[in-house]
C-alpha positions, 0 to 999 in steps of 0.5 A, a space after each residue: 955565653 962561651 968559656 969561663 961560666 962565671 963570666 958573660 961575654 957579651 957584657 963582660 960581667 961578672 955573673 959571680 958577683 951579680 948573683 951573690 948581689 941578686 940572691 942578697 937582693 931577693 932575701 932582703 925583700 922577699 914577703 914574709 910567708 906564714 907557714 901555716 893557715 887556719 880555714 877563713 870560715 872559721 873564728 880564729 885569733 892572729 898576732 897583733 903585729 903580723 898576723 900571722 893566724 895563731 888558732 882556731 877558736 875552737 881550740 879555746 879551752 879557757 877565758 880566765 887565765 893570767 899571763 905576765 901582762 894580764 888576761 890570757 887564754 888556754 888554747 888546745 892547739 896553736 899555729 905559726 909558733 916556736 918554742 923556747 927551751 923549758 924551765 920550771 916557774 912557781 905560777 899563781 897555781 903552783 910550780 910548773 915546766 914551761 916553755 915560752 912560745 914566740 910567733 915564727 913570723 915576728 918573734 914576738 913572745 905570745 905565752 907559754 907552753 905547759 910542758 909539766 904540772 907538778 900538783 894533780 890538780 893541774 894535770 890537765 894543762 899539760 901539753 897546752 898553750 897560753 897566749 896573752 891577749 896583748 899579743 892577739 887580736 881576734 881576726 876574720 872579722 867576728 867579735 
């Protein structure tokens, strides 16, 4: 190439156009990547829709929760999830400020995060996460 850097003189192609088209092709074919991988020797839960890792079994606090679509688990911490804005909701155990959580890979709403509990007996939930069973699977070959 010589002279104008956007023209390939031996081919006479406009490289600016080529690079724009090529960049769009890369965006369309780029493989999905997960932001965090959980250790493969531990039992873990993954998104049922895209298999992104969500939580280690060691972070499970309780299996006796109810989500909007059925049973749900309470976790101490999760990975690969985004958080929506907090809002007050009247749940089975009283008024809470919660924020919906979603899979950062496939954007499916998974459950919610307890931002604030207004009743003293529910304060242990603050900062914890609910994931509904319908949106997760046990991963890494365990039952």
